[in-house]
C-alpha positions in Angstrom: 65.6 -48.8 -53.4 68.7 -47.9 -51.6 70.7 -48.5 -54.8 68.4 -46.3 -56.9 68.6 -43.6 -54.3 72.5 -43.6 -54.5 72.4 -43.6 -58.1 70.0 -40.7 -58.3 72.2 -38.9 -55.6 75.3 -39.3 -57.7 73.6 -38.1 -60.8 72.2 -35.0 -59.1 75.6 -34.4 -57.8 77.2 -34.5 -61.2 74.5 -32.2 -62.8 74.8 -29.7 -59.9 78.7 -29.8 -60.5 78.4 -29.4 -64.2 75.9 -26.4 -63.6 78.4 -24.9 -61.2 80.9 -24.9 -63.8 78.8 -23.7 -66.6 77.6 -20.8 -64.4 81.3 -19.8 -63.4 81.8 -19.2 -67.2 78.4 -18.1 -68.3 79.2 -14.4 -67.4 82.3 -14.5 -69.4 80.7 -16.3 -72.3 77.6 -14.2 -72.4 79.8 -11.1 -72.4 81.8 -12.2 -75.3 78.4 -13.5 -77.2 76.7 -10.0 -76.8 79.8 -8.2 -77.9 80.2 -10.3 -81.0 83.2 -11.9 -80.2 81.9 -15.3 -79.4 84.0 -17.9 -77.4 82.7 -21.4 -76.7 82.6 -22.6 -73.1 84.8 -25.7 -73.9 87.5 -23.1 -75.1 86.9 -21.3 -71.8 87.3 -24.5 -69.9 90.4 -25.4 -71.9 92.0 -22.0 -71.0 91.3 -22.5 -67.5 93.0 -25.8 -67.3 96.0 -24.3 -69.1 96.2 -21.6 -66.5 95.4 -18.9 -68.9 93.5 -16.0 -67.6 90.3 -16.5 -69.8 88.9 -13.2 -68.8 91.6 -11.3 -70.0 91.6 -13.2 -73.3 88.0 -12.6 -73.8 88.3 -8.9 -72.8 91.1 -8.2 -75.4 89.1 -10.1 -78.1 86.0 -7.9 -77.4 88.1 -4.8 -77.4 89.6 -5.6 -80.8 86.3 -6.7 -82.2 84.6 -3.3 -81.3 87.6 -1.7 -83.1 87.0 -3.9 -86.2 89.9 -6.1 -85.7 89.4 -9.8 -85.7 91.7 -11.6 -83.5 91.3 -15.5 -82.8 91.5 -16.8 -79.4 94.5 -19.0 -80.3 96.4 -15.8 -81.2 95.7 -14.0 -78.1 96.5 -17.0 -75.9 99.8 -17.8 -77.8 101.1 -14.2 -77.3 100.1 -14.4 -73.5 101.9 -17.8 -73.2 105.0 -16.0 -74.7 104.8 -13.6 -71.9 103.8 -10.7 -73.9 101.8 -8.0 -72.8 98.5 -8.8 -74.4 96.6 -5.5 -73.4 99.1 -3.1 -74.7 99.5 -5.2 -77.9 95.8 -4.9 -78.5 95.8 -1.3 -77.8 98.8 -0.6 -80.1 96.8 -2.5 -82.9 94.0 -0.3 -82.5 95.9 3.0 -82.3 97.7 1.9 -85.5 94.4 1.1 -87.2 92.9 4.5 -86.2 96.0 6.2 -87.6 95.9 4.3 -90.9 99.3 2.7 -90.1 99.6 -0.9 -91.4 100.5 -3.2 -88.5 99.7 -6.9 -88.3 99.2 -8.7 -85.2 102.2 -10.7 -85.7 104.4 -7.8 -86.0 102.8 -6.0 -82.9 103.6 -9.1 -81.0 107.3 -9.0 -82.2 107.7 -5.4 -81.3 106.1 -6.0 -77.8 108.3 -9.0 -77.1 111.4 -7.0 -78.5 110.8 -4.0 -76.3 110.3 -6.0 -73.1 112.7 -5.0 -70.4 113.9 -1.9 -72.4 111.7 0.6 -70.7 109.8 1.1 -74.1 106.4 -0.4 -75.2 104.7 -1.2 -78.5 102.2 1.4 -77.8 105.2 4.0 -77.5 106.5 2.7 -80.8 103.1 3.3 -82.6 102.6 6.7 -81.0 106.0 7.9 -82.1 105.2 6.6 -85.7 102.2 9.0 -85.5 103.4 11.7 -83.4 107.3 12.2 -84.1 109.6 12.8 -81.2 112.6 15.1 -80.6 116.0 13.7 -79.5 118.7 15.9 -78.1 122.0 15.5 -79.6 124.0 15.1 -77.4 121.6 13.8 -74.6 121.2 16.0 -71.4 122.5 13.1 -69.3 125.9 12.8 -71.2 128.9 14.2 -69.7 129.6 16.7 -72.6 126.8 19.2 -73.5 128.0 19.9 -76.8 129.3 18.1 -80.1 132.7 19.7 -80.8 134.3 19.7 -84.2 137.3 21.7 -85.5 137.5 23.7 -89.0 140.3 23.7 -91.3 141.6 26.9 -89.8 142.1 25.3 -86.3 139.0 27.0 -84.7 136.9 24.7 -82.6 133.0 24.9 -83.0 130.5 23.7 -80.5 127.0 22.7 -81.7 123.9 21.2 -80.1 121.3 19.7 -82.3 117.8 18.5 -81.9 116.7 15.6 -84.2 113.1 14.8 -85.0 112.5 11.1 -85.6 109.5 8.8 -86.1 109.2 5.1 -85.5 109.7 2.8 -88.7 107.7 -0.1 -87.5 109.1 -2.3 -90.3 112.7 -2.0 -88.8 111.7 -1.5 -85.2 112.4 -5.3 -84.5 116.4 -5.8 -84.8 116.9 -2.0 -85.7 119.2 0.3 -83.9 117.8 2.6 -81.3 118.3 6.2 -80.1 121.8 5.9 -79.1 122.9 5.0 -82.7 120.8 7.9 -84.2 122.8 10.2 -81.6 126.2 8.8 -82.4 125.7 9.0 -86.3 124.3 12.6 -86.1 127.3 13.5 -84.0 129.7 12.0 -86.4 128.0 13.8 -89.3 128.2 17.1 -87.4 132.0 16.6 -86.8 132.7 15.8 -90.3 130.7 18.6 -91.6 132.6 21.1 -89.4 135.9 19.6 -90.2 135.4 20.0 -94.0 134.7 23.6 -93.6 137.6 26.2 -94.5 136.9 28.4 -91.7 134.8 28.6 -88.7 133.0 31.6 -90.1 131.5 29.3 -92.9 129.9 27.3 -90.0 128.6 30.3 -88.3 127.3 31.8 -91.4 125.4 28.7 -92.6 124.5 26.6 -89.8 121.7 25.1 -91.8 124.4 23.6 -94.1 125.2 21.3 -91.2 121.7 19.9 -91.2 121.4 19.5 -94.9 124.7 17.6 -95.2 123.9 15.4 -92.3 120.5 14.7 -93.4 121.5 13.9 -96.9 123.9 11.2 -95.6 121.1 8.8 -94.7 121.9 8.2 -91.1 118.8 6.5 -90.4 119.7 3.5 -92.4 119.3 0.2 -90.3 117.8 2.0 -87.3 114.3 1.5 -85.8 113.6 5.4 -86.8 113.1 7.8 -89.6 115.0 11.0 -89.4 112.5 13.9 -90.3 114.7 17.0 -89.6 118.0 18.0 -88.0 117.9 21.3 -86.5 120.8 23.2 -85.0 119.6 24.5 -81.6 122.9 26.3 -80.6 126.2 26.9 -81.9 129.3 28.6 -80.5 133.0 29.1 -80.8 135.4 27.1 -78.6 139.3 27.0 -78.5 141.9 27.9 -81.0 142.9 24.1 -81.4 145.4 24.9 -84.4 147.3 27.5 -82.2 147.5 25.0 -79.5 148.9 22.3 -81.7 151.3 24.7 -83.2 152.6 25.7 -79.6 152.8 22.0 -78.6 154.7 21.2 -82.0 157.1 24.3 -81.3 157.8 22.9 -77.7 158.5 19.4 -79.1 160.7 21.0 -81.6 162.7 23.1 -79.1 163.0 19.9 -76.8 164.5 18.1 -79.8 166.7 20.7 -80.7 168.3 20.9 -77.1 168.5 17.3 -77.0 170.5 17.4 -80.2 172.5 20.1 -78.8 173.3 18.2 -75.7 174.4 15.4 -77.7 176.8 17.4 -79.7 178.1 19.2 -76.3 178.7 15.6 -74.9 180.5 14.5 -78.0 182.7 17.6 -78.0 183.6 17.0 -74.3 184.4 13.5 -75.1 186.6 14.5 -77.9 188.2 17.2 -75.8 189.3 14.6 -73.1 190.4 12.1 -75.7 192.8 14.8 -77.1 193.9 15.7 -73.8 194.6 12.0 -73.2 196.6 11.9 -76.5 198.5 15.1 -75.6 199.6 13.5 -72.3 200.7 10.3 -74.0 202.6 12.3 -76.7 204.2 14.2 -73.5 205.0 11.0 -72.0 206.6 9.8 -75.1 208.8 13.0 -75.3 209.9 12.6 -71.7 210.9 9.1 -72.6 212.9 10.5 -75.6 214.5 13.0 -73.5 215.5 10.5 -70.9 217.5 8.6 -73.6 219.5 11.7 -74.7 222.0 11.4 -71.7 222.5 7.7 -72.2 223.1 8.3 -75.9 225.7 11.1 -75.1 227.4 8.9 -72.6 227.5 6.0 -75.1 229.0 8.4 -77.8 231.6 9.7 -75.4 232.6 6.0 -74.5 233.0 5.1 -78.2 234.7 8.2 -79.1 232.2 9.4 -81.4 231.8 12.6 -79.2 234.8 14.6 -77.9 234.8 16.2 -74.5 235.1 19.8 -75.9 232.1 19.0 -78.2 230.2 17.9 -75.1 231.0 21.2 -73.3 230.0 23.2 -76.4 226.6 21.3 -76.5 226.2 22.1 -72.6 226.9 25.9 -73.4 224.4 26.1 -76.2 221.8 24.5 -74.1 222.5 26.8 -71.0 222.4 29.7 -73.4 219.0 28.7 -74.9 217.4 28.2 -71.4 218.6 31.6 -70.3 217.1 33.3 -73.3 213.8 31.3 -72.9 213.9 32.6 -69.2 214.6 36.2 -70.2 211.8 36.2 -72.9 209.4 35.1 -70.3 210.3 37.6 -67.8 209.9 40.2 -70.5 206.4 38.9 -71.4 205.2 39.0 -67.8 206.4 42.5 -67.2 204.9 43.7 -70.5 201.5 42.2 -69.3 201.6 44.0 -65.9 202.3 47.3 -67.6 199.3 46.9 -69.8 197.0 46.0 -66.8 198.3 49.0 -65.1 
């Protein structure tokens, strides 16, 4: 009897445990069954063992089913295990379905995982695809508040633009984001201003900037499709051409001064060289003059020059020196009279 009692106790305990487990999943199972999104109790138990929040999986399946979207438990569970935001992904699918946008669950999961940690969400991507957003170019947080270009006449033109875009869901994963759009639009504006003959052309037809930039297809390879580019503000800046001319003139002046200094230094060096050569020639003259008495003495000794010839030569020399002295005195006196 004791053996039978123990057996019955064990069986009763197991039955109570099974009923407790069934009752713990019964509420979720019943809610899914009544909503037309049936999930079996073994599936719920398996999710519990895999540490998956079966309540969230069932709620998302019910939400999708009520919107006419059939999602399997395995799909929902797989996206959760990939650390995706399951609720937002399902909400984005429903929003795309209601807006008539073709979006599969797999692409929605890819967008959700791609936007993780970027501050953006898959819901925002779908909403932007339905309701286009406006991007300031340049952004208000950037250091420069305008995009500056220079026309061919050298006048600077400052422009602020507003770009209206909508999300291209087919290129959202792997496509360039807003910063690329802003950079490309800025590049197009600068190029358009630079191709204008004068700044007046830019002021007279600012919409020409929008047309040229829009026709360049700047949204290729990006996650957005550009709908319009509007010029919010346009203003005149500095005369860059005149500043460049002034800088060039200053550079030319400095170059000319440097070349003149080179020529002056060369002239000074040549002058010093000539002075040195004059001194050298003067030294040679003095040396030659010092040899004259020796030659005269040698001529007297050898009889080639007589004593009277020597005296006549000395008289001529003295007479020449006297005339030179008299001419110098006359020149100095004439100069003093002129000054007086």
